N, C-alpha and C positions, 0 to 999 in steps of 0.2 A: 044062302042067306041074302036076302034082298035089302038093300039099304033104302030106307024110306026118307022122304024129304024131312019128316019130322025128327027122325033120328039124327040126320045131319045137322038140322037146325040146333038141336039140343047140344050135340058135340061141338059145334062152332061157338055156341054161346059160352060153354065151359071154358074152351080154349081162349076166346076173346076176354072173358073175365080174368082168367089166370095171367094173360099177357098184360091187361090193363093194370092189375095189381102189381106185377113185376115192374112195369114201367114207371108207375106212380112211385114205388119205393125207391128205385134207382134215381128218379128225378128229385125226390125229397132229400136223399143222402147227398147227391150232388149240389143241390141247391143250398144245404147247410154248410157244406165244405167251401163252396164259392163264397157264401156270406161271411164265413170266418176269415177267408183269405182277403176279402175286400176290407173288412175291419181291420186286420192286421196291416194291410197296405196303407190304409187311411192314417193309422197311428204312425207308420214310418214316414209317410208324406209330411205330417205335421212336425215330426222330429227334424226332417231335413229343412223345412221352412224356418224353423227356429234356429238351427245351425247356420243356415245361410244369412239370416237376419243378423245374428250376433256377429258373425265374420264380417258382414258388410259394415256394421257399425264400427268394428275395430278398424277396418281399412279406412273408412271415412275419417276416423279420429286421427289416424296416422298421417293421412294426406292433408289435414287441416293444419297448415303451418302458419297461419296468420299471426298467432300470438308469438311464435318463435321468431318470425321475421320482424315484428314490432320490438321485441326484446333486443335483437341484434341491431336494429336501426338505432335504438337508444344508446346501446353500447358504442356503436360507431360514431355517434355524435359526441359522446364523452371523449372518446380517443381523439376526434378531430379537434375538440376544444383544448384538450390537454397538450397536443402538439402544435396548436395554433395554425391550423391549415384553413 
């Protein structure tokens, strides 16, 4: 049996088509999985940003001692006046 160029071209076209279909399907599946992972990661990043922001606000509030110092200064003034210093 002699293989002709025409026969080889047809066989190659079939294999090429099958390979392209396989690769396209794999690419689509991988792309969908990657998209879902990215969406999930975006949500987790948003959660982390919100948690960090809330925590930072809490720390900032705890470090803001201006009001407390003013109250203590007023109390100290009252004590000083009471004992005539």
